[in-house]
All heavy atoms as an XYZ file, in Angstrom:
578
protein
N      -2.382     39.517     -8.441
C      -1.237     38.676     -8.297
C      -0.011     39.555     -7.984
O       0.149     40.474     -8.733
C      -0.898     37.831     -9.551
O      -2.018     37.041     -9.803
C       0.244     37.061     -9.425
N       0.649     39.222     -7.034
C       1.955     39.904     -6.611
C       3.125     39.119     -7.138
O       3.126     37.897     -7.019
C       2.030     40.111     -5.141
C       3.212     40.892     -4.624
S       3.309     40.990     -2.779
C       1.618     40.457     -2.257
N       4.208     39.872     -7.662
C       5.340     39.080     -8.086
C       6.595     39.628     -7.381
O       6.693     40.837     -7.075
C       5.636     39.221     -9.659
C       4.645     38.418    -10.427
C       5.092     38.432    -11.867
C       4.170     37.493    -12.645
N       4.604     37.266    -14.043
N       7.433     38.708     -6.903
C       8.613     38.994     -6.115
C       9.754     38.374     -6.891
O       9.722     37.239     -7.397
C       8.521     38.555     -4.720
C       7.432     39.106     -3.979
C       7.696     40.401     -3.376
C       6.661     40.838     -2.396
N       7.034     42.072     -1.744
N      11.017     38.978     -6.774
C      12.260     38.399     -7.270
C      13.001     37.963     -5.964
O      13.338     38.795     -5.096
C      13.150     39.348     -8.055
O      12.397     39.787     -9.171
C      14.408     38.766     -8.483
N      13.255     36.753     -5.806
C      13.936     36.203     -4.759
C      15.315     35.670     -5.136
O      15.483     34.882     -5.955
C      13.206     34.915     -4.172
C      13.873     34.315     -2.876
C      11.710     35.242     -3.798
N      16.359     36.362     -4.587
C      17.770     36.035     -4.903
C      18.227     34.943     -4.068
O      17.961     34.972     -2.780
C      18.698     37.206     -4.700
C      18.373     38.380     -5.709
C      18.909     37.934     -7.135
C      18.805     39.095     -8.045
N      19.313     38.775     -9.375
N      18.813     33.801     -4.557
C      19.107     32.562     -3.862
C      20.604     32.305     -4.031
O      21.022     32.226     -5.171
C      18.247     31.516     -4.212
C      16.789     31.811     -3.999
C      18.579     30.181     -3.553
C      15.736     30.909     -4.714
N      21.284     32.031     -2.938
C      22.682     31.686     -2.963
C      22.835     30.171     -2.778
O      22.149     29.623     -1.961
C      23.376     32.380     -1.847
C      24.862     32.158     -1.664
C      25.388     33.043     -0.561
C      26.790     32.734     -0.265
N      27.250     33.442      0.955
N      23.796     29.632     -3.614
C      24.072     28.206     -3.391
C      23.653     27.267     -4.543
O      24.093     26.094     -4.622
N      22.779     27.684     -5.463
C      22.324     26.829     -6.568
C      23.439     26.737     -7.627
O      23.917     27.865     -8.189
C      21.021     27.323     -7.189
C      19.847     27.382     -6.263
S      18.323     27.731     -7.086
C      18.593     29.388     -7.630
N      23.866     25.506     -7.951
C      24.980     25.458     -8.948
C      24.512     24.576    -10.193
O      25.379     24.386    -11.114
C      26.192     24.865     -8.278
O      25.858     23.529     -7.678
C      26.744     25.734     -7.201
N      23.365     23.932    -10.137
C      23.048     23.044    -11.220
C      21.531     22.883    -11.307
O      20.733     23.496    -10.481
C      23.655     21.692    -10.978
S      23.062     20.778     -9.454
N      21.067     22.154    -12.288
C      19.587     21.936    -12.541
C      18.921     21.128    -11.291
O      17.857     21.366    -11.019
C      19.372     21.207    -13.809
C      19.744     22.091    -15.015
C      19.487     21.380    -16.379
O      19.101     20.193    -16.381
O      19.862     21.992    -17.432
N      19.763     20.204    -10.754
C      19.206     19.522     -9.598
C      18.933     20.556     -8.428
O      17.848     20.436     -7.741
C      20.268     18.503     -9.116
C      19.840     17.811     -7.810
N      18.879     16.838     -7.823
C      20.218     17.950     -6.549
C      18.713     16.400     -6.610
N      19.515     17.076     -5.826
N      19.813     21.554     -8.229
C      19.583     22.517     -7.202
C      18.313     23.366     -7.509
O      17.489     23.589     -6.621
C      20.673     23.541     -7.173
S      22.296     22.895     -6.764
N      18.268     23.662     -8.738
C      17.010     24.442     -9.299
C      15.769     23.689     -9.029
O      14.787     24.276     -8.503
C      17.282     24.719    -10.831
C      16.267     25.531    -11.466
C      16.610     25.744    -12.898
O      17.407     26.624    -13.196
O      16.043     25.014    -13.743
N      15.731     22.376     -9.296
C      14.582     21.575     -9.062
C      14.215     21.468     -7.558
O      13.005     21.509     -7.181
C      14.741     20.199     -9.740
C      13.467     19.338     -9.605
C      13.729     18.094    -10.404
C      12.608     17.023    -10.219
N      11.318     17.331    -10.755
N      15.205     21.345     -6.633
C      14.913     21.283     -5.265
C      14.249     22.581     -4.778
O      13.333     22.570     -3.997
C      16.199     21.052     -4.485
C      16.746     19.723     -4.536
C      17.936     19.591     -3.755
N      17.861     19.918     -2.322
C      18.002     19.223     -1.338
N      18.413     17.953     -1.542
N      17.878     19.561     -0.108
N      14.738     23.678     -5.263
C      14.127     24.990     -4.824
C      12.808     25.194     -5.383
O      11.899     25.623     -4.731
C      15.192     26.251     -5.225
C      14.420     27.527     -4.935
C      16.409     26.110     -4.508
N      12.644     24.776     -6.706
C      11.340     24.898     -7.280
C      10.273     24.112     -6.543
O       9.192     24.573     -6.304
C      11.415     24.421     -8.761
C      10.155     24.489     -9.582
C       9.758     25.937     -9.807
C      10.362     23.790    -10.870
N      10.696     22.848     -6.292
C       9.675     21.926     -5.521
C       9.341     22.549     -4.202
O       8.165     22.617     -3.790
C      10.361     20.517     -5.269
O      10.609     20.023     -6.620
C       9.511     19.583     -4.572
N      10.425     23.097     -3.454
C      10.089     23.668     -2.108
C       9.180     24.942     -2.205
O       8.295     25.001     -1.479
C      11.503     24.141     -1.537
N       9.434     25.797     -3.150
C       8.628     27.050     -3.276
C       7.240     26.657     -3.757
O       6.300     27.213     -3.188
C       9.326     27.993     -4.226
C      10.601     28.633     -3.651
C      11.236     29.470     -4.708
C      10.303     29.462     -2.384
N       7.066     25.848     -4.711
C       5.756     25.448     -5.264
C       4.946     24.665     -4.272
O       3.768     24.516     -4.529
C       5.943     24.767     -6.644
C       6.191     25.718     -7.678
O       5.995     26.842     -7.588
N       6.772     25.139     -8.833
N       5.517     24.259     -3.174
C       4.736     23.440     -2.182
C       4.035     24.417     -1.331
O       3.168     24.012     -0.463
C       5.622     22.574     -1.327
O       6.465     23.335     -0.447
N       4.434     25.711     -1.327
C       3.782     26.715     -0.437
C       2.393     27.095     -1.071
O       2.277     27.324     -2.225
C       4.670     27.920     -0.255
C       6.029     27.758      0.396
C       6.853     28.985      0.299
C       5.877     27.315      1.781
N       1.345     27.221     -0.227
C       0.008     27.561     -0.750
C      -0.048     28.991     -1.426
O       0.517     29.902     -0.793
C      -0.825     27.427      0.459
C       0.146     27.471      1.659
C       1.359     27.009      1.182
N      -0.673     28.939     -2.516
C      -0.896     30.239     -3.213
C       0.280     30.860     -3.959
O       0.303     31.933     -4.453
N       1.397     30.030     -4.062
C       2.651     30.469     -4.605
C       3.073     29.626     -5.718
O       2.951     28.422     -5.756
C       3.725     30.409     -3.469
C       5.021     31.212     -3.739
C       5.608     31.663     -2.417
C       5.985     30.206     -4.299
N       3.547     30.361     -6.839
C       3.983     29.651     -8.070
C       5.359     30.276     -8.375
O       5.463     31.443     -8.498
C       2.997     29.714     -9.125
C       3.449     28.959    -10.404
C       2.468     29.055    -11.470
C       2.892     28.231    -12.623
N       1.943     28.156    -13.709
N       6.373     29.415     -8.587
C       7.705     29.878     -8.766
C       8.299     29.438    -10.073
O       7.896     28.481    -10.636
C       8.588     29.405     -7.622
N       9.196     30.275    -10.590
C      10.002     30.010    -11.761
C      11.452     30.183    -11.283
O      11.805     31.341    -10.972
C       9.605     30.919    -12.913
C      10.380     30.545    -14.201
O      11.184     29.663    -14.286
N      10.022     31.223    -15.305
N      12.269     29.184    -11.268
C      13.598     29.234    -10.647
C      14.705     29.121    -11.764
O      14.519     28.292    -12.723
C      13.778     28.085     -9.687
C      15.216     28.160     -9.054
C      12.702     28.125     -8.623
N      15.717     29.904    -11.606
C      16.923     29.758    -12.450
C      18.133     29.671    -11.716
O      18.473     30.725    -11.041
C      17.008     31.014    -13.523
O      18.166     30.923    -14.148
N      18.833     28.642    -11.811
C      20.059     28.496    -11.029
C      21.223     29.343    -11.619
O      22.089     29.928    -11.014
C      20.547     27.087    -10.844
C      21.332     26.530    -12.087
C      22.614     26.598    -12.250
C      20.508     25.793    -13.099
C      23.282     26.062    -13.403
C      21.157     25.260    -14.155
C      22.491     25.340    -14.366
O      23.200     24.846    -15.417
N      21.126     29.535    -12.979
C      22.073     30.330    -13.750
C      22.026     31.846    -13.267
O      23.030     32.497    -13.189
C      21.781     30.262    -15.230
C      22.243     28.847    -15.735
C      21.987     28.776    -17.234
C      22.292     27.389    -17.700
N      21.982     27.285    -19.193
N      20.782     32.351    -12.960
C      20.625     33.687    -12.573
C      20.688     33.836    -11.009
O      20.760     34.853    -10.468
C      19.257     34.250    -13.086
C      19.234     34.474    -14.581
C      17.968     35.136    -14.956
C      17.860     35.335    -16.399
N      16.517     35.914    -16.858
N      20.557     32.583    -10.355
C      20.557     32.587     -8.908
C      19.354     33.238     -8.266
O      19.449     33.993     -7.273
N      18.221     32.896     -8.978
C      17.024     33.635     -8.405
C      15.724     32.844     -8.784
O      15.784     31.977     -9.506
C      16.853     35.055     -9.063
C      16.527     35.082    -10.540
C      16.384     36.408    -11.134
O      16.968     37.405    -10.668
N      15.670     36.572    -12.201
N      14.681     33.225     -8.121
C      13.311     32.726     -8.358
C      12.328     33.833     -8.611
O      12.581     34.906     -7.904
C      12.849     31.851     -7.274
N      11.529     33.825     -9.570
C      10.385     34.734     -9.763
C       9.255     34.082     -9.180
O       8.882     33.063     -9.624
C      10.283     35.146    -11.284
C      11.545     35.675    -11.870
C       9.166     36.170    -11.365
C      12.163     36.941    -11.262
N       8.757     34.729     -8.169
C       7.576     34.036     -7.457
C       6.317     34.883     -7.708
O       6.236     36.120     -7.474
C       7.933     34.019     -5.925
C       6.817     33.470     -5.198
C       9.200     33.263     -5.727
N       5.218     34.203     -7.981
C       3.944     34.869     -8.174
C       3.096     34.407     -6.928
O       3.069     33.289     -6.624
C       3.251     34.346     -9.461
O       3.919     34.718    -10.536
N       2.437     35.361     -6.317
C       1.735     35.052     -5.117
C       0.302     35.453     -5.273
O      -0.033     36.605     -5.655
C       2.343     35.909     -3.925
C       1.612     35.477     -2.591
C       3.789     35.580     -3.756
N      -0.643     34.474     -4.957
C      -2.061     34.824     -4.890
C      -2.390     34.923     -3.359
O      -2.126     33.971     -2.627
C      -2.808     33.690     -5.504
C      -2.760     33.631     -7.014
C      -3.310     34.783     -7.829
O      -4.200     35.434     -7.241
O      -2.897     34.923     -8.964
N      -2.894     35.981     -2.964
C      -3.270     36.205     -1.556
C      -2.110     36.857     -0.779
O      -1.268     37.613     -1.322
N      -1.939     36.455      0.533
C      -0.976     37.076      1.401
C       0.435     36.624      1.175
O       0.606     35.457      0.873
C      -1.419     36.834      2.910
N       1.336     37.604      1.226
C       2.822     37.224      1.046
C       3.354     36.850      2.392
O       3.118     37.640      3.373
C       3.472     38.525      0.533
C       4.995     38.396      0.580
C       5.833     39.116      1.317
C       5.817     37.506     -0.241
N       7.115     38.725      1.086
C       7.115     37.822      0.072
C       5.609     36.560     -1.226
C       8.168     37.103     -0.482
C       6.607     35.952     -1.837
C       7.991     36.211     -1.492
N       4.002     35.739      2.442
C       4.657     35.210      3.660
C       6.084     35.067      3.459
O       6.605     34.052      3.057
C       4.007     33.903      4.135
C       4.429     33.413      5.433
O       5.445     34.049      5.953
O       3.785     32.492      6.067
N       6.906     36.148      3.653
C       8.265     36.147      3.454
C       8.968     35.030      4.255
O       9.936     34.398      3.755
C       8.950     37.511      3.698
C      10.345     37.531      3.343
C      11.036     38.973      3.426
O      10.323     39.932      3.047
O      12.133     39.082      3.853
N       8.607     34.897      5.491
C       9.286     33.920      6.374
C       9.123     32.490      5.804
O      10.068     31.603      5.863
C       8.712     34.064      7.783
C       9.432     33.057      8.763
C       8.883     33.219     10.163
O       8.118     34.170     10.504
O       9.357     32.415     11.039
N       7.884     32.131      5.293
C       7.688     30.788      4.717
C       8.502     30.609      3.514
O       9.108     29.470      3.330
C       6.266     30.691      4.415
N       8.804     31.611      2.644
C       9.584     31.535      1.482
C      11.046     31.325      1.956
O      11.724     30.372      1.406
C       9.488     32.765      0.582
C      10.457     32.783     -0.495
C       8.065     32.799      0.010
N      11.473     32.105      2.856
C      12.863     31.991      3.363
C      13.114     30.585      3.970
O      14.091     29.965      3.779
C      13.164     33.098      4.355
C      13.412     34.423      3.715
C      13.786     35.447      4.777
N      13.913     36.706      4.222
C      15.148     37.204      3.582
N      16.120     36.369      3.467
N      15.188     38.423      3.129
N      12.110     30.067      4.799
C      12.255     28.844      5.402
C      12.204     27.607      4.438
O      13.001     26.751      4.467
C      11.074     28.555      6.471
C      11.287     29.408      7.595
O      12.420     29.917      7.939
N      10.232     29.653      8.395
N      11.405     27.791      3.408
C      11.362     26.753      2.295
C      12.664     26.561      1.611
O      13.182     25.503      1.353
C      10.159     27.007      1.356
N      13.209     27.755      1.196
C      14.563     27.780      0.511
C      15.679     27.189      1.433
O      16.486     26.425      1.048
C      14.854     29.077      0.038
C      16.332     29.206     -0.500
C      13.909     29.595     -1.067
N      15.656     27.652      2.688
C      16.645     27.219      3.641
C      16.497     25.626      3.964
O      17.542     24.948      3.996
C      16.432     27.893      5.018
O      17.333     27.524      5.972
N      15.259     25.304      4.041
C      15.025     23.755      4.198
C      15.542     22.869      3.001
O      15.896     21.768      3.216
C      13.571     23.471      4.472
C      13.083     24.001      5.927
O      14.011     24.313      6.696
O      11.894     23.976      6.103
N      15.497     23.528      1.828
C      16.020     22.885      0.690
C      17.536     22.819      0.570
O      18.236     22.213     -0.239
C      15.411     23.512     -0.589
N      18.247     23.716      1.464
C      19.588     23.701      1.563
C      20.308     24.912      0.993
O      21.542     24.887      0.681
N      19.484     25.922      0.706
C      20.018     27.175      0.013
C      19.739     28.371      0.834
O      19.033     28.331      1.899
C      19.451     27.265     -1.321
C      19.721     25.982     -2.125
C      18.763     25.032     -2.189
C      20.993     25.730     -2.749
C      18.980     23.747     -2.797
C      21.224     24.540     -3.368
C      20.200     23.534     -3.379
O      20.515     22.353     -4.019
N      20.229     29.593      0.479
C      20.088     30.786      1.312
C      19.473     31.853      0.372
O      19.999     32.209     -0.645
C      21.370     31.203      1.780
C      21.391     32.468      2.569
C      22.756     33.092      2.949
O      23.699     32.317      2.737
O      22.868     34.128      3.404
N      18.405     32.453      0.945
C      17.764     33.682      0.288
C      18.652     34.844      0.736
O      18.894     35.187      1.861
C      16.383     33.858      0.842
C      15.803     35.274      0.310
C      15.411     32.717      0.349
N      19.142     35.614     -0.287
C      20.029     36.787      0.062
C      19.232     38.025     -0.140
O      19.592     39.059      0.529
C      21.286     36.831     -0.957
O      20.819     36.832     -2.280
C      22.143     35.616     -0.695
N      18.208     38.066     -0.913
C      17.246     39.303     -1.038
C      15.962     38.952     -1.559
O      15.893     38.000     -2.303
C      17.969     40.441     -1.798
O      18.039     40.027     -3.111
N      14.970     39.777     -1.318
C      13.653     39.678     -1.884
C      13.187     41.061     -2.318
O      13.232     41.961     -1.495
C      12.642     39.027     -0.919
C      12.982     37.568     -0.556
C      11.233     39.044     -1.528
C      12.140     36.919      0.467
N      12.804     41.257     -3.568
C      12.330     42.493     -3.985
C      10.997     42.383     -4.831
O      10.817     41.368     -5.377
C      13.436     43.191     -4.771
N      10.289     43.465     -4.844
C       9.113     43.467     -5.735
C       9.637     43.349     -7.226
O      10.656     43.925     -7.626
C       8.432     44.802     -5.696
C       7.628     44.900     -4.406
O       7.269     43.822     -3.819
O       7.348     45.951     -3.910
N       8.951     42.481     -8.046
C       9.307     42.351     -9.416
C       8.883     43.524    -10.144
O       7.602     43.808    -10.120
C       8.762     40.976     -9.961
C       8.848     40.751    -11.452
C      10.270     40.210    -11.818
C      10.228     39.947    -13.241
N      11.509     40.243    -13.851
N       9.793     44.175    -10.931
C       9.335     45.308    -11.690
C       9.253     44.964    -13.192
O      10.090     44.176    -13.683
C      10.394     46.427    -11.586
C      10.524     46.950    -10.172
C       9.307     47.638     -9.569
C       9.508     48.241     -8.253
N       8.344     48.549     -7.524
N       8.273     45.511    -13.932
C       8.294     45.313    -15.326
C       9.136     46.357    -16.072
O       9.974     47.001    -15.483
N       8.964     46.435    -17.397
C       9.696     47.321    -18.143
C       9.533     48.764    -17.646
O       8.486     49.217    -17.445
C       9.213     47.267    -19.647
C       9.945     48.074    -20.672
C      11.295     47.804    -20.874
C       9.406     49.157    -21.302
C      12.000     48.535    -21.769
C      10.072     49.909    -22.124
C      11.377     49.573    -22.449
N      10.650     49.522    -17.605
C      10.693     50.951    -17.101
C      10.101     50.996    -15.660
O       9.640     52.074    -15.290
C       9.945     51.840    -18.021
C      10.503     51.952    -19.372
C       9.646     52.867    -20.320
C      11.914     52.528    -19.374
N      10.209     49.916    -14.887
C       9.816     50.000    -13.558
C       8.304     50.055    -13.322
O       7.857     50.228    -12.189
N       7.541     49.605    -14.333
C       6.045     49.586    -14.231
C       5.561     48.288    -13.763
O       6.139     47.290    -14.054
C       5.430     49.975    -15.625
C       5.890     51.321    -16.139
C       5.165     51.510    -17.541
C       5.330     52.435    -15.250
């Protein structure tokens, strides 16, 4: 399982959070945990990573991906 941190611009409430969560979780092999307060989603991916599909899903929901990075654990492990 690969994890990514997806920074998302434009989420201001729980409704926004749910829209992004629904959009991301509709992608095959992907499970997301979204926080509008942090302006990000932590995405777990089984199989191939498709950054374009993630960006498009967030965009179609009405928000903007500002960055995507590998999720690091404690001390960068």
